[in-house]
Structure formats: structure tokens, C-alpha cells
TIPA-83339 format. One record per residue: residue in three letters; x, y, z of N, C-alpha, C in turn. Coordinates in Angstrom, 3 decimals. Example, Ala and Ser with C-alpha at 12.3 -4.5 7.8 and 13.67 -1.06 7.14 Angstrom:
   keba        n_u        n_v        n_w       ca_u       ca_v       ca_w        c_u        c_v        c_w
    Ala     13.190     -5.690      7.800     12.300     -4.500      7.800     13.200     -3.300      7.800
    Ser     12.850     -2.250      7.080     13.670     -1.060      7.140     12.900      0.030      7.870
//
This chain:
   keba        n_u        n_v        n_w       ca_u       ca_v       ca_w        c_u        c_v        c_w
    Met    -50.120     11.883    -82.627    -48.737     11.659    -83.046    -48.589     10.248    -83.602
    Leu    -47.936     10.127    -84.752    -47.657      8.817    -85.315    -46.399      8.255    -84.661
    Tyr    -46.431      6.956    -84.374    -45.261      6.343    -83.767    -45.203      4.887    -84.190
    Glu    -44.027      4.307    -84.011    -43.850      2.908    -84.357    -44.595      2.021    -83.355
    Pro    -45.173      0.888    -83.790    -45.878      0.006    -82.861    -44.917     -0.646    -81.875
    Gly    -45.443     -1.097    -80.756    -44.642     -1.794    -79.763    -44.746     -1.194    -78.374
    Phe    -45.317      0.013    -78.265    -45.417      0.677    -76.971    -46.682      0.304    -76.208
    Glu    -47.560     -0.486    -76.815    -48.809     -0.836    -76.169    -48.551     -1.546    -74.843
    Gly    -49.197     -1.061    -73.793    -49.026     -1.670    -72.476    -47.875     -1.099    -71.672
    Trp    -47.091     -0.202    -72.277    -45.959      0.410    -71.577    -46.250      1.887    -71.343
    Asp    -46.054      2.321    -70.102    -46.315      3.709    -69.732    -45.140      4.583    -70.163
    Val    -45.418      5.569    -70.997    -44.360      6.461    -71.476    -44.588      7.900    -71.010
    Ser    -45.448      8.079    -70.001    -45.712      9.434    -69.507    -44.587      9.889    -68.592
    Met    -44.277     11.170    -68.634    -43.200     11.708    -67.813    -43.581     11.744    -66.333
    Ala    -44.879     11.768    -66.040    -45.291     11.739    -64.637    -44.817     10.458    -63.966
    Thr    -44.912      9.361    -64.697    -44.430      8.079    -64.174    -42.930      8.124    -63.946
    Val    -42.212      8.739    -64.868    -40.757      8.819    -64.758    -40.349      9.607    -63.514
    Trp    -40.933     10.795    -63.345    -40.523     11.647    -62.231    -40.932     11.062    -60.884
    Thr    -42.069     10.378    -60.829    -42.449      9.745    -59.559    -41.553      8.545    -59.261
    Asp    -41.056      7.864    -60.306    -40.047      6.821    -60.100    -38.815      7.415    -59.433
    Tyr    -38.356      8.550    -59.979    -37.169      9.207    -59.417    -37.432      9.708    -57.997
    Ala    -38.679     10.099    -57.723    -39.020     10.574    -56.372    -38.871      9.439    -55.359
    Ile    -39.242      8.219    -55.759    -39.088      7.070    -54.869    -37.612      6.831    -54.563
    Val    -36.757      7.058    -55.560    -35.314      6.902    -55.349    -34.835      7.846    -54.250
    Val    -35.225      9.109    -54.361    -34.784     10.108    -53.382    -35.300      9.768    -51.991
    Val    -36.599      9.469    -51.901    -37.197      9.158    -50.601    -36.566      7.907    -50.000
    Gly    -36.394      6.878    -50.807    -35.827      5.622    -50.316    -34.408      5.779    -49.816
    Leu    -33.576      6.487    -50.575    -32.184      6.675    -50.157    -32.089      7.555    -48.916
    Leu    -32.944      8.561    -48.816    -32.936      9.408    -47.623    -33.342      8.606    -46.386
    Cys    -34.365      7.760    -46.544    -34.817      6.947    -45.414    -33.743      5.942    -45.007
    Ala    -33.138      5.282    -46.003    -32.075      4.321    -45.701    -30.888      5.027    -45.051
    Gly    -30.547      6.213    -45.569    -29.428      6.970    -45.015    -29.674      7.410    -43.588
    Arg    -30.916      7.781    -43.285    -31.236      8.229    -41.914    -31.040      7.085    -40.922
    Ile    -31.585      5.926    -41.245    -31.437      4.790    -40.331    -29.974      4.378    -40.220
    Tyr    -29.261      4.378    -41.347    -27.865      3.936    -41.341    -26.982      4.884    -40.531
    Thr    -27.157      6.203    -40.728    -26.299      7.163    -40.035    -26.630      7.263    -38.552
    Arg    -27.884      7.037    -38.181    -28.262      7.165    -36.776    -28.045      5.880    -35.992
    His    -28.045      4.745    -36.683    -27.965      3.473    -35.975    -26.879      2.563    -36.542
    Trp    -25.880      3.147    -37.210    -24.874      2.310    -37.853    -24.040      1.519    -36.856
    Leu    -23.943      2.006    -35.604    -23.224      1.240    -34.591    -24.027      0.039    -34.101
    Tyr    -25.318      0.071    -34.361    -26.200     -1.000    -33.879    -27.034     -1.541    -35.044
    Leu    -26.346     -1.908    -36.121    -27.060     -2.426    -37.287    -27.505     -3.867    -37.011
    Glu    -28.478     -4.004    -36.100    -29.009     -5.325    -35.816    -30.105     -5.641    -36.825
    Ala    -30.903     -6.643    -36.552    -31.817     -7.197    -37.548    -32.774     -6.163    -38.135
    Val    -33.445     -5.380    -37.292    -34.470     -4.458    -37.787    -33.858     -3.361    -38.650
    Ser    -32.827     -2.692    -38.131    -32.240     -1.577    -38.876    -31.566     -2.052    -40.161
    Ala    -30.860     -3.179    -40.088    -30.201     -3.703    -41.291    -31.216     -4.108    -42.344
    Ser    -32.324     -4.729    -41.920    -33.363     -5.133    -42.866    -33.998     -3.912    -43.524
    Phe    -34.220     -2.846    -42.741    -34.822     -1.654    -43.334    -33.887     -1.003    -44.340
    Val    -32.597     -0.923    -44.018    -31.635     -0.318    -44.944    -31.615     -1.097    -46.260
    Arg    -31.575     -2.423    -46.172    -31.587     -3.240    -47.386    -32.883     -3.056    -48.156
    Phe    -33.996     -3.025    -47.442    -35.308     -2.867    -48.072    -35.415     -1.530    -48.808
    Ala    -35.086     -0.441    -48.124    -35.201      0.885    -48.723    -34.239      1.055    -49.897
    Phe    -33.020      0.523    -49.755    -32.040      0.651    -50.838    -32.499     -0.117    -52.081
    Cys    -32.944     -1.355    -51.904    -33.379     -2.153    -53.062    -34.611     -1.547    -53.724
    Glu    -35.539     -1.004    -52.924    -36.697     -0.339    -53.502    -36.262      0.862    -54.341
    Ser    -35.313      1.622    -53.820    -34.811      2.789    -54.556    -34.178      2.376    -55.876
    Met    -33.364      1.338    -55.837    -32.703      0.880    -57.059    -33.710      0.337    -58.070
    Ala    -34.713     -0.397    -57.578    -35.710     -0.972    -58.484    -36.474      0.123    -59.228
    Tyr    -36.966      1.102    -58.478    -37.732      2.177    -59.118    -36.828      3.147    -59.859
    Gly    -35.588      3.276    -59.408    -34.660      4.161    -60.102    -34.322      3.650    -61.491
    Phe    -33.895      2.398    -61.571    -33.583      1.828    -62.879    -34.837      1.665    -63.727
    Gly    -35.970      1.377    -63.070    -37.224      1.340    -63.812    -37.564      2.700    -64.389
    Gly    -37.289      3.759    -63.621    -37.541      5.114    -64.107    -36.676      5.466    -65.304
    Val    -35.411      5.022    -65.273    -34.528      5.259    -66.417    -35.085      4.557    -67.661
    Ser    -35.572      3.323    -67.484    -36.158      2.595    -68.612    -37.367      3.330    -69.179
    His    -38.268      3.765    -68.300    -39.448      4.510    -68.747    -39.054      5.825    -69.419
    His    -38.006      6.466    -68.884    -37.537      7.718    -69.463    -37.041      7.498    -70.892
    Met    -36.286      6.422    -71.095    -35.784      6.101    -72.427    -36.928      5.758    -73.374
    Leu    -37.917      5.004    -72.881    -39.065      4.664    -73.722    -39.861      5.912    -74.098
    Ser    -39.970      6.829    -73.144    -40.668      8.080    -73.439    -39.951      8.864    -74.534
    Ser    -38.607      8.850    -74.482    -37.824      9.537    -75.520    -38.014      8.859    -76.869
    Tyr    -38.008      7.516    -76.886    -38.254      6.799    -78.134    -39.615      7.187    -78.712
    Phe    -40.605      7.208    -77.833    -41.973      7.499    -78.260    -42.086      8.898    -78.857
    Gln    -41.486      9.874    -78.172    -41.560     11.255    -78.640    -40.810     11.447    -79.959
    Asp    -39.736     10.674    -80.150    -38.939     10.803    -81.375    -39.448      9.915    -82.505
    Gly    -40.496      9.119    -82.231    -41.024      8.246    -83.261    -40.132      7.058    -83.559
    Val    -39.318      6.666    -82.561    -38.392      5.544    -82.748    -39.069      4.253    -82.311
    Ala    -38.817      3.179    -83.022    -39.410      1.888    -82.678    -38.837      1.370    -81.373
    Met    -39.690      0.779    -80.559    -39.284      0.177    -79.292    -38.919     -1.285    -79.542
    Ser    -37.658     -1.630    -79.351    -37.227     -3.001    -79.582    -37.367     -3.825    -78.307
    Lys    -37.764     -5.081    -78.457    -37.879     -5.992    -77.326    -36.956     -7.201    -77.499
    Arg    -35.942     -7.032    -78.350    -34.971     -8.097    -78.576    -33.578     -7.541    -78.339
    Trp    -32.764     -8.287    -77.603    -31.426     -7.826    -77.255    -30.585     -7.601    -78.513
    Gly    -29.949     -6.431    -78.563    -29.016     -6.133    -79.641    -29.652     -5.676    -80.934
    Glu    -30.975     -5.510    -80.955    -31.651     -5.092    -82.179    -32.363     -3.762    -81.964
    Gly    -32.083     -2.800    -82.825    -32.763     -1.509    -82.763    -32.488     -0.773    -81.459
    Ser    -33.520     -0.109    -80.963    -33.399      0.654    -79.708    -33.704     -0.277    -78.534
    Trp    -32.708     -1.064    -78.159    -32.884     -2.077    -77.130    -32.231     -1.703    -75.806
    Glu    -31.530     -0.581    -75.736    -30.732     -0.248    -74.552    -31.579     -0.119    -73.289
    Trp    -32.856      0.248    -73.434    -33.721      0.405    -72.266    -33.845     -0.906    -71.489
    Met    -33.662     -2.028    -72.184    -33.820     -3.333    -71.566    -32.747     -3.606    -70.516
    Ile    -31.583     -2.993    -70.663    -30.508     -3.173    -69.683    -30.962     -2.663    -68.314
    Phe    -31.499     -1.459    -68.295    -31.941     -0.857    -67.034    -33.174     -1.580    -66.484
    Trp    -34.029     -2.039    -67.394    -35.228     -2.765    -66.953    -34.842     -4.091    -66.299
    Leu    -33.831     -4.750    -66.837    -33.359     -6.007    -66.267    -32.842     -5.788    -64.843
    Val    -32.070     -4.715    -64.653    -31.547     -4.417    -63.310    -32.694     -4.124    -62.353
    Ala    -33.709     -3.385    -62.833    -34.874     -3.089    -61.998    -35.592     -4.357    -61.582
    Met    -35.689     -5.328    -62.510    -36.369     -6.580    -62.211    -35.568     -7.450    -61.234
    Val    -34.275     -7.185    -61.104    -33.462     -7.897    -60.113    -33.672     -7.294    -58.730
    Phe    -33.636     -5.958    -58.643    -33.779     -5.292    -57.354    -35.203     -5.351    -56.819
    Gly    -36.213     -5.417    -57.708    -37.605     -5.424    -57.270    -37.939     -6.582    -56.335
    Pro    -37.721     -7.822    -56.771    -37.991     -8.951    -55.871    -37.124     -8.938    -54.609
    Leu    -35.883     -8.455    -54.737    -35.027     -8.364    -53.552    -35.633     -7.406    -52.526
    Gly    -36.145     -6.273    -53.015    -36.779     -5.311    -52.113    -37.989     -5.909    -51.423
    Thr    -38.802     -6.653    -52.182    -39.972     -7.307    -51.596    -39.563     -8.316    -50.540
    Ala    -38.527     -9.094    -50.827    -38.049    -10.099    -49.870    -37.523     -9.439    -48.600
    Phe    -36.761     -8.350    -48.754    -36.243     -7.662    -47.575    -37.361     -6.988    -46.788
    Gly    -38.422     -6.543    -47.492    -39.574     -5.985    -46.792    -40.254     -7.038    -45.932
    Phe    -40.375     -8.239    -46.460    -40.946     -9.348    -45.704    -40.064     -9.690    -44.514
    Asp    -38.747     -9.676    -44.742    -37.802     -9.938    -43.663    -37.910     -8.877    -42.579
    Leu    -38.090     -7.622    -42.996    -38.234     -6.524    -42.039    -39.471     -6.718    -41.168
    Ala    -40.581     -7.122    -41.815    -41.816     -7.333    -41.056    -41.626     -8.414    -39.995
    Met    -40.933     -9.482    -40.343    -40.697    -10.567    -39.383    -39.787    -10.107    -38.247
    Cys    -38.794     -9.255    -38.580    -37.893     -8.750    -37.540    -38.634     -7.860    -36.550
    Ile    -39.513     -7.006    -37.070    -40.269     -6.102    -36.210    -41.198     -6.901    -35.295
    Met    -41.771     -7.975    -35.846    -42.673     -8.818    -35.060    -41.917     -9.631    -34.013
    Ser    -40.590     -9.739    -34.188    -39.754    -10.536    -33.287    -40.277    -11.963    -33.178
    Val    -40.663    -12.521    -34.307    -41.226    -13.869    -34.291    -40.107    -14.893    -34.190
    Asp    -40.410    -15.990    -33.488    -39.450    -17.077    -33.420    -39.837    -18.198    -34.365
    Asn    -40.906    -17.977    -35.135    -41.350    -18.982    -36.096    -41.321    -18.406    -37.494
    Ser    -40.250    -17.637    -37.782    -40.139    -17.014    -39.096    -40.106    -18.053    -40.200
    Gly    -39.550    -19.245    -39.877    -39.537    -20.301    -40.880    -40.941    -20.703    -41.292
    Thr    -41.874    -20.703    -40.320    -43.264    -21.050    -40.619    -43.907    -20.003    -41.514
    Ile    -43.646    -18.720    -41.217    -44.208    -17.646    -42.033    -43.654    -17.721    -43.448
    Ala    -42.344    -17.890    -43.578    -41.730    -17.995    -44.897    -42.252    -19.220    -45.642
    Phe    -42.537    -20.297    -44.908    -43.058    -21.520    -45.521    -44.415    -21.259    -46.168
    Phe    -45.333    -20.635    -45.421    -46.661    -20.364    -45.970    -46.592    -19.370    -47.127
    Trp    -45.665    -18.409    -47.044    -45.481    -17.472    -48.148    -45.021    -18.208    -49.404
    Ser    -44.107    -19.144    -49.243    -43.620    -19.920    -50.384    -44.720    -20.788    -50.972
    Leu    -45.542    -21.395    -50.108    -46.655    -22.216    -50.581    -47.647    -21.366    -51.372
    Phe    -47.963    -20.191    -50.852    -48.885    -19.283    -51.541    -48.322    -18.875    -52.899
    Ser    -47.035    -18.559    -52.959    -46.409    -18.150    -54.225    -46.449    -19.282    -55.240
    Ala    -46.220    -20.513    -54.794    -46.238    -21.648    -55.705    -47.639    -21.883    -56.262
    Val    -48.653    -21.752    -55.414    -50.039    -21.942    -55.871    -50.420    -20.880    -56.899
    Val    -50.059    -19.620    -56.609    -50.363    -18.535    -57.550    -49.617    -18.739    -58.865
    Ser    -48.355    -19.130    -58.781    -47.562    -19.360    -59.995    -48.159    -20.480    -60.835
    Leu    -48.659    -21.524    -60.179    -49.293    -22.632    -60.894    -50.522    -22.143    -61.645
    Gly    -51.310    -21.278    -61.015    -52.497    -20.744    -61.674    -52.156    -19.826    -62.838
    Val    -51.142    -18.976    -62.653    -50.759    -18.031    -63.701    -50.188    -18.753    -64.921
    Thr    -49.614    -19.929    -64.711    -48.997    -20.682    -65.811    -49.967    -20.923    -66.960
    Phe    -51.247    -21.123    -66.637    -52.237    -21.442    -67.664    -52.967    -20.202    -68.182
    Arg    -52.422    -19.028    -67.910    -53.086    -17.796    -68.335    -53.231    -17.724    -69.844
    Asn    -52.224    -18.194    -70.576    -52.269    -18.143    -72.039    -52.756    -19.450    -72.660
    Gly    -53.377    -20.301    -71.845    -53.912    -21.543    -72.369    -52.976    -22.715    -72.164
    Ala    -53.541    -23.918    -72.325    -52.772    -25.129    -72.077    -51.873    -25.510    -73.245
    Gln    -52.014    -24.807    -74.379    -51.220    -25.146    -75.557    -49.975    -24.282    -75.702
    Ala    -49.786    -23.332    -74.804    -48.612    -22.450    -74.881    -47.336    -23.260    -74.684
    Gly    -46.265    -22.792    -75.288    -44.989    -23.503    -75.225    -44.471    -23.681    -73.807
    Gly    -44.150    -24.924    -73.454    -43.553    -25.205    -72.158    -44.493    -25.167    -70.976
    Val    -45.802    -24.962    -71.228    -46.735    -24.739    -70.123    -46.855    -25.965    -69.216
    Trp    -46.808    -27.177    -69.782    -46.982    -28.369    -68.959    -45.745    -28.658    -68.119
    Phe    -44.564    -28.348    -68.647    -43.359    -28.483    -67.833    -43.397    -27.501    -66.665
    Leu    -43.795    -26.266    -66.967    -43.886    -25.251    -65.920    -44.915    -25.653    -64.867
    Ala    -46.059    -26.159    -65.334    -47.099    -26.592    -64.398    -46.591    -27.725    -63.510
    Ala    -45.850    -28.666    -64.122    -45.299    -29.773    -63.340    -44.315    -29.264    -62.292
    Gly    -43.539    -28.247    -62.658    -42.583    -27.676    -61.713    -43.262    -27.022    -60.527
    Trp    -44.262    -26.174    -60.803    -44.954    -25.492    -59.705    -45.778    -26.473    -58.887
    Leu    -46.366    -27.471    -59.558    -47.138    -28.479    -58.829    -46.223    -29.286    -57.898
    Ser    -45.019    -29.574    -58.354    -44.056    -30.292    -57.499    -43.766    -29.508    -56.232
    Arg    -43.670    -28.196    -56.375    -43.402    -27.361    -55.202    -44.609    -27.339    -54.268
    Val    -45.808    -27.259    -54.838    -47.012    -27.265    -54.002    -47.097    -28.569    -53.215
    Val    -46.871    -29.694    -53.904    -46.904    -30.997    -53.236    -45.830    -31.068    -52.152
    Ala    -44.657    -30.516    -52.440    -43.565    -30.541    -51.457    -43.952    -29.786    -50.187
    Tyr    -44.515    -28.595    -50.353    -44.913    -27.804    -49.185    -46.046    -28.475    -48.419
    Leu    -47.015    -29.048    -49.137    -48.122    -29.729    -48.470    -47.637    -30.967    -47.727
    Leu    -46.619    -31.630    -48.280    -46.070    -32.812    -47.630    -45.492    -32.451    -46.265
    Val    -44.748    -31.347    -46.215    -44.178    -30.905    -44.941    -45.285    -30.424    -44.000
    Leu    -46.264    -29.729    -44.567    -47.350    -29.181    -43.754    -48.170    -30.276    -43.087
    Thr    -48.365    -31.386    -43.785    -49.208    -32.463    -43.269    -48.430    -33.536    -42.518
    Ala    -47.129    -33.360    -42.402    -46.329    -34.354    -41.673    -46.781    -34.395    -40.211
    Pro    -47.006    -35.583    -39.655    -47.470    -35.686    -38.265    -46.421    -35.178    -37.282
    Pro    -46.856    -34.748    -36.096    -45.905    -34.230    -35.091    -44.785    -35.196    -34.758
    Ala    -45.065    -36.499    -34.861    -44.045    -37.498    -34.534    -42.847    -37.405    -35.461
    Cys    -43.044    -36.812    -36.661    -41.957    -36.688    -37.631    -41.174    -35.391    -37.453
    Lys    -41.624    -34.563    -36.529    -41.007    -33.241    -36.364    -40.285    -33.123    -35.036
    Gly    -39.561    -34.166    -34.681    -38.741    -34.101    -33.467    -39.222    -34.982    -32.343
    Gly    -40.358    -35.650    -32.522    -40.828    -36.531    -31.466    -41.567    -35.782    -30.370
    Glu    -41.779    -36.442    -29.274    -42.537    -35.893    -28.158    -41.624    -35.622    -26.979
    Ser    -41.765    -34.434    -26.408    -40.943    -34.056    -25.259    -41.663    -34.445    -23.976
    Ile    -40.989    -35.205    -23.110    -41.588    -35.617    -21.846    -40.746    -35.096    -20.684
    Glu    -41.379    -34.877    -19.548    -40.699    -34.360    -18.361    -40.293    -35.512    -17.456
    Ile    -39.067    -35.466    -16.995    -38.560    -36.481    -16.073    -38.129    -35.773    -14.797
    Val    -38.760    -36.108    -13.709    -38.475    -35.462    -12.427    -37.518    -36.341    -11.632
    Thr    -36.385    -35.760    -11.217    -35.393    -36.462    -10.401    -35.104    -35.642     -9.156
    Glu    -34.208    -36.148     -8.341    -33.834    -35.390     -7.142    -33.142    -34.081     -7.494
    Ala    -32.494    -34.056     -8.628    -31.797    -32.837     -9.058    -32.756    -31.826     -9.671
    Gly    -33.992    -32.223     -9.895    -34.954    -31.318    -10.506    -35.567    -31.930    -11.750
    Ala    -36.347    -31.136    -12.431    -37.045    -31.602    -13.634    -36.144    -31.458    -14.857
    Thr    -36.114    -32.477    -15.650    -35.402    -32.444    -16.933    -36.343    -32.931    -18.025
    Tyr    -35.946    -32.699    -19.258    -36.789    -33.090    -20.374    -35.964    -33.913    -21.367
    Arg    -36.620    -34.821    -22.017    -35.973    -35.582    -23.078    -36.982    -35.816    -24.192
    Thr    -36.471    -36.025    -25.375    -37.320    -36.243    -26.543    -37.428    -37.732    -26.822
    Val    -38.660    -38.176    -26.918    -38.929    -39.574    -27.219    -39.353    -39.686    -28.675
    Pro    -38.632    -40.446    -29.477    -39.005    -40.573    -30.888    -40.437    -41.082    -31.038
    Gly    -41.186    -40.438    -31.959    -42.557    -40.842    -32.188    -42.660    -41.859    -33.306
    Asp    -43.876    -42.271    -33.570    -44.133    -43.249    -34.617    -44.352    -42.500    -35.932
    Cys    -43.246    -42.146    -36.609    -43.324    -41.367    -37.847    -43.562    -42.295    -39.036
    Val    -44.371    -41.820    -39.982    -44.697    -42.628    -41.162    -43.552    -42.628    -42.175
    Tyr    -42.608    -41.704    -42.016    -41.475    -41.629    -42.927    -40.243    -42.290    -42.300
    Ser    -39.366    -42.755    -43.151    -38.128    -43.385    -42.669    -37.251    -42.351    -41.978
    Lys    -36.616    -42.750    -40.896    -35.734    -41.821    -40.190    -34.473    -41.539    -41.006
    His    -34.176    -42.396    -41.972    -33.011    -42.195    -42.826    -33.326    -41.310    -44.037
    Phe    -34.596    -41.151    -44.335    -35.007    -40.300    -45.468    -36.396    -39.764    -45.147
    Asn    -36.403    -38.737    -44.293    -37.672    -38.248    -43.755    -38.388    -37.287    -44.701
    His    -39.423    -36.640    -44.186    -40.260    -35.751    -45.013    -39.479    -34.552    -45.529
    Asn    -38.517    -34.067    -44.745    -37.717    -32.941    -45.211    -36.837    -33.329    -46.395
    Ala    -36.307    -34.558    -46.363    -35.485    -35.029    -47.481    -36.333    -35.155    -48.747
    Ile    -37.556    -35.692    -48.594    -38.455    -35.800    -49.749    -38.826    -34.410    -50.252
    Phe    -39.033    -33.485    -49.330    -39.336    -32.091    -49.685    -38.224    -31.508    -50.549
    His    -36.980    -31.735    -50.146    -35.842    -31.195    -50.900    -35.743    -31.825    -52.285
    Val    -36.042    -33.122    -52.378    -36.011    -33.790    -53.683    -37.068    -33.188    -54.613
    Leu    -38.266    -32.946    -54.094    -39.337    -32.378    -54.912    -39.002    -30.960    -55.355
    Val    -38.371    -30.183    -54.477    -37.981    -28.814    -54.852    -36.932    -28.849    -55.957
    Ala    -35.949    -29.765    -55.813    -34.928    -29.899    -56.855    -35.562    -30.339    -58.176
    Leu    -36.510    -31.279    -58.094    -37.206    -31.753    -59.286    -38.004    -30.630    -59.935
    Ser    -38.592    -29.767    -59.106    -39.368    -28.651    -59.648    -38.487    -27.705    -60.454
    Leu    -37.255    -27.498    -59.990    -36.336    -26.626    -60.728    -36.031    -27.198    -62.111
    Val    -35.886    -28.529    -62.190    -35.616    -29.162    -63.480    -36.811    -29.004    -64.411
    Phe    -38.020    -29.249    -63.900    -39.227    -29.093    -64.711    -39.367    -27.644    -65.213
    Ile    -39.133    -26.685    -64.315    -39.261    -25.275    -64.699    -38.204    -24.915    -65.738
    Leu    -37.001    -25.486    -65.605    -35.952    -25.274    -66.607    -36.425    -25.736    -67.982
    Phe    -36.993    -26.951    -68.055    -37.485    -27.469    -69.329    -38.600    -26.578    -69.881
    Gly    -39.457    -26.099    -68.982    -40.546    -25.229    -69.420    -40.055    -23.918    -70.000
    Val    -39.091    -23.295    -69.315    -38.523    -22.038    -69.805    -37.807    -22.253    -71.129
    Asp    -37.065    -23.359    -71.230    -36.349    -23.660    -72.465    -37.324    -23.860    -73.622
    Ala    -38.423    -24.577    -73.357    -39.424    -24.798    -74.403    -40.098    -23.487    -74.809
    Lys    -40.359    -22.627    -73.832    -40.980    -21.335    -74.120    -40.066    -20.480    -74.989
    Leu    -38.790    -20.431    -74.631    -37.839    -19.635    -75.410    -37.667    -20.205    -76.817
    Ser    -37.660    -21.526    -76.932    -37.534    -22.153    -78.250    -38.737    -21.814    -79.121
    Thr    -39.920    -21.796    -78.520    -41.128    -21.439    -79.267    -41.056    -20.003    -79.769
    Lys    -40.592    -19.093    -78.898    -40.474    -17.690    -79.300    -39.438    -17.518    -80.404
    Glu    -38.347    -18.284    -80.333    -37.326    -18.190    -81.374    -37.859    -18.697    -82.711
    Arg    -38.652    -19.779    -82.684    -39.242    -20.284    -83.925    -40.232    -19.283    -84.505
    Glu    -41.022    -18.641    -83.626    -41.975    -17.635    -84.102    -41.240    -16.459    -84.733
    Ala    -40.133    -16.030    -84.086    -39.360    -14.915    -84.623    -38.747    -15.285    -85.975
    Ala    -38.299    -16.540    -86.115    -37.715    -16.991    -87.378    -38.763    -16.999    -88.484
    Cys    -39.992    -17.415    -88.137    -41.076    -17.424    -89.132    -41.404    -16.013    -89.596
    Val    -41.434    -15.078    -88.642    -41.721    -13.681    -88.993    -40.644    -13.125    -89.912
    Ser    -39.381    -13.438    -89.591    -38.273    -12.970    -90.426    -38.366    -13.557    -91.835
    Met    -38.742    -14.826    -91.945    -38.866    -15.460    -93.242    -39.978    -14.828    -94.071
    Val    -41.098    -14.507    -93.414    -42.203    -13.851    -94.126    -41.764    -12.499    -94.652
    Arg    -41.004    -11.753    -93.844    -40.531    -10.436    -94.273    -39.586    -10.572    -95.470
    Ile    -38.749    -11.613    -95.439    -37.820    -11.815    -96.566    -38.587    -12.156    -97.849
    Leu    -39.588    -13.006    -97.718    -40.375    -13.400    -98.897    -41.140    -12.219    -99.473
    Arg    -41.534    -11.298    -98.602    -42.248    -10.105    -99.093    -41.304     -9.187    -99.864
//
């Protein structure tokens, strides 16, 4: 079958579409079962599962609609547009919604796992997850080479986050609340915290520096995204000019 270019890398098979819809049904049924049976006791575990299952259903549901539309374009020989407002671009609306619910579902799944584990150090688990994500993002940034638009700003942003997490990770115990000592009196044993010899100022400690680096990373990533979009707009303008000259 002859078709317009642009579908490369996108699955347009109906099997993918129907299995997307199957996830919607399964996810909503599972969320509904927990909600209807435990709605009076929507504590951490049940609430996290309902959010997780619902977001997964929405992500694959809207993704399925996008794939369904692309499959229709493909079968009809219609060009697949990847620019807002141009040609057959409506599939992008549903894909955008899917991309919003997808990460939310993953986050709620992680939250569910922590709730089931009943961990009291969930902040530590989330911290290592964030550090891992920043390291992976830093590596992926250079996938298209060091000359890609905005790549160095993006790298600086992710590197700032990695440094921020490592700074907190390597902070000595004295900077994390001091040392707890036991004091025995006639009334019994009591405890008090003795400030330790922290290398950071008590007025601007490691957590404050961590927050500054995270804020700085957002600015760097903003510049990187802006540069990337500007590069794509210039490339699109050049292509349009070539078409006009032809």
C-alpha cells in the first residue's frame, strides 16, 4: 500500500489499538473494585492503587485513541502531521493527554509500592529514584550528539540536579540533625539532640544549597528546551523556504 511518509516508528496496527483499550477496561474494573469495596477506608494503600489504576487506564486509553486515528490515516493514505494545527494533527491532542497520565501512573505506582512496604523512609527511596532519573536524563541528553540544539543547557540542568542529590547524600551525619544522646535522671531516661560539627552553615545548610541547585537546574533546562524549539523552528522555516523556491 502506498502512503504518505511520516509513519515510520509509529505502530498503526489494530492489535495495538485493541490491547490499549483492553488495558482501559481492566484498569477501570480493578480501580472500581477497590473503590467500591474499600471506599469507607480509602487509606494510603487503597487510595494509591485507585489513582495508579485510573491513571494507567487513561494513559493507555488516550494512547489507544491516538493509535486508532493514526491507523485510520494510514489506511486512508492521509499524511500524518506532527505540527499543531497543520494537516491531520488531531491525534496529537489525545497523545498529549496520554503523555500527561503516563508519568502520573508511574509515580502513583511507585507511591503504591512504598505504601505496601509501609516504609518510614519513603523520602530516602524517592531521593534515590530522583538521583537515578537525573543521571539517566543526563546520559540521554547526548544521544543526538553534543552539537544538537540546547544540549549543553540541558546537560547543565541535569548535572546540577545530580550534584544537588550527591551533595545531600554525602552530607555528614552532623548536618542531619546532630547526635542524639541519652540523659538519665531520677524521672527516667530522656534524650536530647546535641548539634554536631557540620561543614555547612546553620543559616544556609546543605538542604538550602540543594534547593538552590534544583531551582538553577530548572532555569538551565528551560534555556535548553527553548534553544531546542528555536532550532526546530529554524529548520522548519528552511524547509518551507526550499519548497517555495521549488
